[in-house]
C-alpha positions as CSV (number, residue, x, y, z in Angstrom):
1,M,133.1,-67.0,162.7
2,S,136.0,-66.9,160.2
3,G,136.2,-64.4,157.4
4,E,135.5,-67.3,154.9
5,E,132.2,-68.2,156.5
6,R,131.1,-64.4,157.2
7,K,128.3,-63.9,154.9
8,E,127.5,-60.3,156.1
9,L,129.2,-57.4,157.5
10,Y,128.1,-54.4,159.5
11,G,129.8,-50.6,159.5
12,Y,128.8,-47.2,160.2
13,V,128.5,-44.2,157.8
14,G,129.0,-40.7,159.3
15,S,127.4,-37.9,157.8
16,Y,126.7,-34.1,157.4
17,T,123.1,-32.9,158.8
18,N,121.2,-30.2,158.3
19,E,117.5,-28.9,159.9
20,E,116.0,-31.3,156.9
21,H,118.5,-34.3,157.3
22,K,119.1,-34.8,161.1
23,T,121.1,-38.3,160.8
24,G,124.8,-38.1,161.6
25,I,125.7,-41.4,162.0
26,T,123.7,-44.3,160.4
27,L,124.3,-48.3,160.7
28,F,124.4,-50.5,158.0
29,R,124.6,-53.9,156.9
30,L,126.7,-55.7,153.4
31,D,126.0,-58.9,152.1
32,L,129.4,-60.4,151.3
33,Q,127.9,-62.3,148.7
34,S,125.7,-59.6,146.4
35,G,127.1,-56.5,147.9
36,E,124.1,-55.3,148.5
37,I,123.8,-52.6,151.6
38,T,120.6,-52.4,154.2
39,L,120.7,-49.6,156.2
40,M,119.9,-50.4,159.8
41,D,119.7,-47.8,162.3
42,A,120.1,-44.1,162.4
43,Y,121.5,-41.7,164.9
44,S,120.7,-38.0,165.1
45,D,122.3,-36.8,168.2
46,L,125.2,-35.7,167.2
47,P,125.3,-32.6,164.3
48,N,127.6,-33.3,161.7
49,A,129.5,-36.1,162.7
50,S,132.1,-35.9,159.5
51,F,134.7,-38.7,160.9
52,L,134.6,-42.1,162.9
53,A,137.0,-44.1,164.3
54,L,137.0,-47.7,166.1
55,N,138.9,-49.2,168.9
56,E,140.8,-51.7,168.5
57,D,138.5,-54.6,169.7
58,R,135.5,-52.9,168.1
59,T,133.6,-52.1,171.4
60,V,133.7,-48.6,171.0
61,L,132.7,-45.7,168.3
62,Y,134.3,-42.1,168.0
63,A,133.1,-39.5,166.1
64,V,134.0,-35.9,165.6
65,S,130.9,-33.3,165.6
66,E,132.2,-30.8,163.1
67,T,130.9,-27.5,164.2
68,D,132.3,-24.2,165.7
69,T,130.9,-24.4,168.9
70,Y,129.9,-27.1,171.8
71,L,127.5,-25.8,174.6
72,G,128.5,-22.2,173.7
73,G,131.9,-22.7,173.7
74,F,134.6,-22.2,170.8
75,G,135.0,-25.3,168.9
76,G,133.7,-28.5,168.2
77,S,132.7,-31.7,169.8
78,A,133.9,-35.6,170.1
79,A,131.8,-38.3,171.1
80,A,132.4,-42.0,172.5
81,Y,129.2,-44.2,171.2
82,A,129.2,-48.1,173.5
83,I,128.6,-50.7,170.6
84,E,125.8,-53.4,171.7
85,A,127.6,-57.1,170.7
86,G,125.2,-58.8,168.1
87,T,123.2,-55.8,167.2
88,W,125.8,-53.2,166.8
89,K,123.3,-50.5,168.4
90,L,125.0,-47.2,169.5
91,T,124.9,-45.9,173.1
92,K,126.3,-42.7,173.7
93,L,129.0,-43.0,176.4
94,N,130.1,-39.1,176.5
95,Q,130.9,-36.4,174.6
96,Q,133.8,-33.8,174.9
97,P,134.9,-30.9,174.0
98,T,137.8,-30.5,171.1
99,G,138.5,-27.1,171.8
100,G,139.2,-26.1,167.9
101,T,137.1,-25.8,165.0
102,A,135.6,-27.9,162.9
103,P,137.2,-31.0,164.1
104,C,137.3,-33.2,161.0
105,Y,139.1,-36.0,161.6
106,I,139.8,-39.0,164.6
107,S,141.8,-41.7,165.1
108,V,142.5,-44.0,168.2
109,D,146.0,-45.7,169.3
110,Q,146.8,-49.0,169.0
111,T,146.3,-49.5,173.0
112,N,142.9,-48.2,173.4
113,S,144.4,-45.9,175.8
114,A,144.2,-42.3,173.8
115,V,142.1,-40.6,171.4
116,F,143.6,-37.7,168.9
117,V,141.3,-35.6,166.7
118,A,142.2,-32.7,164.0
119,N,140.6,-29.5,164.1
120,Y,140.4,-28.2,160.6
121,S,139.5,-24.5,160.9
122,S,141.7,-23.4,163.8
123,G,144.8,-25.4,162.7
124,S,145.2,-27.8,165.6
125,V,145.0,-31.3,167.3
126,T,143.5,-32.8,170.5
127,F,144.6,-35.2,172.9
128,Y,142.1,-37.2,175.0
129,Q,142.9,-40.3,177.0
130,I,140.2,-43.1,176.9
131,E,138.4,-43.7,180.6
132,D,137.4,-46.8,181.8
133,G,134.6,-48.3,179.4
134,G,135.6,-46.3,176.6
135,K,134.6,-42.7,177.8
136,L,136.4,-39.5,176.3
137,S,138.8,-37.9,179.1
138,E,138.5,-33.9,179.0
139,P,141.2,-32.5,176.5
140,T,144.8,-33.3,178.2
141,Q,146.4,-31.3,175.3
142,L,145.7,-29.4,172.3
143,V,148.4,-28.4,170.4
144,K,148.2,-25.2,167.6
145,H,150.2,-25.7,164.3
146,E,152.4,-22.9,163.1
147,G,154.5,-22.0,160.6
148,T,155.1,-20.8,157.0
149,L,151.7,-20.8,154.7
150,G,151.6,-22.7,151.6
151,P,151.1,-20.5,148.4
152,R,147.3,-21.1,147.7
153,T,146.3,-17.8,149.2
154,D,142.4,-19.1,148.7
155,R,142.8,-22.2,150.8
156,Q,145.7,-21.7,152.9
157,E,145.4,-18.3,154.6
158,R,146.1,-20.1,157.9
159,P,147.2,-23.5,159.1
160,H,144.6,-26.2,158.7
161,A,145.0,-29.5,160.7
162,H,143.2,-32.3,158.0
163,S,144.4,-35.8,159.8
164,I,145.8,-37.2,163.0
165,V,147.6,-40.5,162.2
166,L,149.2,-42.9,164.9
167,A,152.2,-45.2,163.7
168,P,151.4,-48.8,163.4
169,D,154.1,-48.8,166.8
170,N,152.6,-46.3,168.3
171,R,155.5,-44.1,169.3
172,Y,154.5,-41.5,166.9
173,A,151.4,-39.4,165.1
174,I,151.5,-37.7,161.8
175,S,149.3,-34.3,161.3
176,A,148.8,-33.5,157.5
177,D,148.3,-29.8,157.7
178,L,146.6,-28.4,154.7
179,G,147.4,-24.7,155.2
180,L,150.9,-25.2,155.8
181,D,152.3,-27.9,153.3
182,R,153.4,-29.7,156.1
183,L,153.3,-33.4,157.3
184,I,154.3,-32.9,161.6
185,V,155.7,-35.8,163.3
186,S,155.0,-35.8,167.1
187,R,156.3,-38.1,169.7
188,V,153.2,-39.9,171.4
189,D,153.1,-39.8,175.3
190,A,149.9,-42.0,175.7
191,E,150.1,-42.0,179.9
192,G,150.6,-38.7,180.3
193,G,148.2,-37.7,177.8
194,L,150.7,-35.3,175.6
195,L,152.3,-34.7,172.1
196,H,156.0,-33.8,172.1
197,A,156.9,-31.9,168.8
198,H,159.6,-34.1,166.9
199,G,159.8,-32.9,163.4
200,E,158.5,-31.9,160.2
201,T,158.4,-32.6,156.3
202,A,157.5,-30.4,153.7
203,V,155.5,-31.7,150.4
204,K,155.3,-29.4,147.3
205,P,154.0,-25.7,147.6
206,G,150.5,-25.4,147.1
207,A,149.9,-29.2,147.7
208,G,147.9,-29.1,150.6
209,P,148.1,-32.5,152.3
210,R,145.2,-34.0,153.6
211,H,144.9,-37.8,154.8
212,L,147.6,-40.2,154.7
213,V,148.3,-44.2,155.0
214,Y,151.2,-46.4,156.0
215,S,152.5,-49.2,154.0
216,A,151.5,-53.0,154.9
217,D,155.6,-53.3,156.2
218,S,155.5,-49.5,158.2
219,R,158.5,-48.7,155.9
220,F,156.2,-45.9,153.6
221,V,153.9,-43.4,153.7
222,Y,151.3,-42.4,151.5
223,A,149.7,-39.0,151.9
224,I,147.2,-37.5,149.6
225,N,147.2,-34.1,148.4
226,E,144.0,-32.1,148.6
227,L,144.8,-29.3,146.6
228,D,147.0,-30.3,143.7
229,S,145.6,-34.1,143.4
230,T,148.8,-36.1,144.0
231,V,150.1,-38.6,146.5
232,T,153.2,-38.0,148.0
233,V,155.5,-41.1,148.7
234,L,157.3,-41.0,151.2
235,A,160.1,-43.5,153.2
236,Y,159.4,-43.6,156.8
237,D,162.0,-44.6,159.3
238,A,160.3,-45.5,162.4
239,S,162.9,-45.9,164.8
240,A,164.1,-42.1,164.1
241,G,160.2,-40.9,163.7
242,T,161.2,-39.4,160.0
243,L,160.1,-39.1,156.5
244,T,161.5,-38.5,153.4
245,A,159.9,-38.0,149.9
246,L,160.1,-40.2,147.5
247,Q,157.8,-39.8,145.1
248,S,155.0,-37.4,143.6
249,I,152.3,-39.1,141.6
250,S,149.0,-37.7,140.1
251,T,145.9,-38.6,141.0
252,L,144.1,-37.6,138.0
253,P,144.0,-38.8,134.0
254,E,146.3,-37.3,131.8
255,G,144.5,-34.6,130.2
256,F,141.9,-34.2,132.3
257,S,141.2,-30.1,132.9
258,G,138.0,-29.9,135.1
259,E,138.4,-28.7,138.6
260,S,139.1,-31.6,141.1
261,T,140.4,-32.0,144.5
262,C,141.7,-35.3,146.4
263,A,139.5,-36.3,149.6
264,D,140.7,-40.1,151.2
265,I,143.6,-42.7,150.9
266,H,143.4,-46.4,151.7
267,L,145.3,-49.5,151.5
268,S,144.4,-53.0,150.6
269,G,144.7,-55.9,153.0
270,D,147.3,-57.2,151.1
271,G,149.7,-54.0,151.1
272,R,149.4,-54.6,147.1
273,H,147.2,-51.6,145.8
274,V,146.9,-48.0,147.1
275,Y,143.4,-46.2,146.6
276,A,142.6,-42.6,146.3
277,S,139.5,-40.6,145.8
278,N,139.0,-37.7,143.6
279,R,136.3,-34.9,143.8
280,G,135.1,-33.4,140.6
281,H,136.6,-36.1,138.3
282,D,134.8,-38.4,140.7
283,S,136.6,-41.6,140.8
284,I,138.9,-43.7,142.8
285,A,142.1,-43.7,141.4
286,V,144.0,-47.7,141.7
287,Y,147.8,-47.6,142.4
288,A,150.1,-50.7,142.4
289,V,152.5,-50.6,145.0
290,D,156.3,-51.5,144.3
291,G,157.0,-53.9,147.6
292,P,160.9,-52.9,147.8
293,S,160.4,-49.5,146.9
294,G,157.4,-48.2,148.1
295,T,156.8,-46.3,145.2
296,L,153.5,-46.2,143.2
297,S,152.4,-46.9,139.6
298,V,148.8,-46.0,137.9
299,L,146.5,-49.2,137.0
300,G,143.4,-47.0,136.3
301,W,140.5,-44.8,137.4
302,Q,136.6,-46.1,138.9
303,A,133.8,-43.8,138.5
304,T,132.0,-43.5,141.9
305,L,128.6,-43.0,140.3
306,G,128.0,-40.0,142.2
307,R,129.2,-36.7,143.0
308,T,132.0,-35.6,145.0
309,P,133.3,-39.1,146.8
310,R,134.5,-38.0,150.3
311,N,135.9,-41.2,152.1
312,F,135.7,-44.6,151.7
313,A,136.1,-48.0,153.0
314,L,137.3,-51.2,152.1
315,T,136.2,-54.2,153.9
316,P,138.7,-56.0,156.4
317,Q,139.1,-59.1,153.9
318,G,139.3,-56.6,150.9
319,D,136.8,-57.8,148.4
320,F,134.4,-54.6,148.4
321,L,135.4,-50.9,148.6
322,L,132.3,-48.4,149.5
323,A,132.1,-44.8,148.2
324,A,130.7,-41.8,149.9
325,N,129.3,-39.8,147.5
326,Q,128.8,-36.5,148.9
327,G,127.2,-34.5,146.8
328,S,124.5,-37.1,145.6
329,D,123.8,-38.6,149.0
330,S,124.8,-41.8,148.3
331,I,126.8,-45.0,149.0
332,T,127.8,-47.3,145.9
333,V,129.4,-50.8,146.3
334,F,132.3,-52.1,144.4
335,R,133.8,-55.5,144.6
336,V,137.6,-55.7,144.1
337,D,139.4,-57.8,142.1
338,A,142.0,-59.0,144.2
339,E,144.6,-60.0,141.2
340,S,144.2,-56.9,139.8
341,G,143.4,-54.2,142.0
342,M,140.8,-52.9,140.1
343,L,136.7,-52.3,141.3
344,Q,134.1,-53.6,139.5
345,E,130.3,-52.1,139.5
346,T,127.7,-54.2,141.6
347,G,124.8,-52.1,140.7
348,Q,124.5,-52.1,144.4
349,S,124.0,-48.9,146.6
350,A,122.0,-46.9,149.0
351,A,120.5,-43.7,149.6
352,V,122.7,-41.8,152.9
353,S,122.0,-38.1,153.2
354,R,125.5,-36.2,152.7
355,P,127.6,-39.1,153.9
356,V,131.4,-39.0,154.3
357,C,133.2,-41.5,156.5
358,V,132.6,-45.3,156.3
359,K,133.6,-47.2,158.8
360,F,133.7,-51.5,159.2
361,L,133.6,-53.4,162.0
C-alpha cells in the first residue's frame, strides 16, 4: 500500500517503568486523517525501555533496558523483539547485557548486521552483531569514553555517552558524549564487531551534546546540546569521517529565563526543516535549513501541551509529529504544515505513563 493510500500507521512507545506502571513498550495506531492515536497493546517484560530502534525492513524492534544491573551483573541490557507482520505484535527474541550502566540509546546499522548502545552513566558504547532471525549476539566490544571533562561539575562529572548514530554510508559512527563535550567518531567494522577510534570534534564547553541527525544529503550533522539549549551545525566529510563546526543556534526564544534542557532532534523527510525539543520551555523549536550552507534559521516554537517533552517522532510521510511528554504522561499529536514546517494542534493525544521514545513502523 502506498503512502498516499495508507490511512493508518503503527508504532511503538518506549517508557520508564516503576512498580505502579510496568509497561515498558506500547504498540499504538495513528489515524493519518484525523491524527487520532489508539493504544493497541502493552508489554511489561522490559524495565525502563527508554529507547527503541528498528531494523531496516521493520521486522525486528530493539530496545534498551535503562538499568544499572542485569541478572546480578554490572550494567543494563538490550533486547530484540520479532514483529509479527500485520498485527505488529512483539515476541521477545533475546536479551543481552550492555556492560555499561543506564543504557539510554540504541541504533542499528544500514545493513542489519550490527546494533550499538550508548551507556549514559558509565560513559561507554556497546557493539553487538545481529544473528540469524534478528537476535543480539553477546557484546563484541565495550568502548569506554575518556578525556577532559566539561566545566559543568554538576552534570559533567564523568563521561556520559548519550547516543551513537551511524553515518548513512555505514562507514563511521558518531557518539555524542555529554560529559566530555565531544562528538566521538569511530570507524565501523561490522563484520569484525568492532569500532576503531577515528577522531573527535569539540562543541562549546558546557554544551553537553546529546543526540544528532544527518542532513538529507549527508553533508551536515545537526547535534542538539542538552545543557546549554543549542544546536550545533557541523560540516561532515563522509570520505574522511571528519566534522567541522559551522554554527551554534539557540533552541529557546530570546528573553526566556527559566530552566530548560534539550532532548531530541529530527530532520523532516524533505530535508527542509529541523525540529528540536525543549524540556522546561516544553516546546518543539522549528528551524529552516539553508541547503547550500547547511545552516539553520529559527521559524518558531510550538508548545507540546505537556511537561518535559523527551523524544519525539515525525511520521515517514512527514505529515504528523508525535511528542512524548514524559513529565505529564502523554503523547500529543501535531499536524505538520508541509510548506512552512510549522506544527498545528490536532486536539489528539494519548495517556502513556512516562513516555520517552516514539518509533514508527
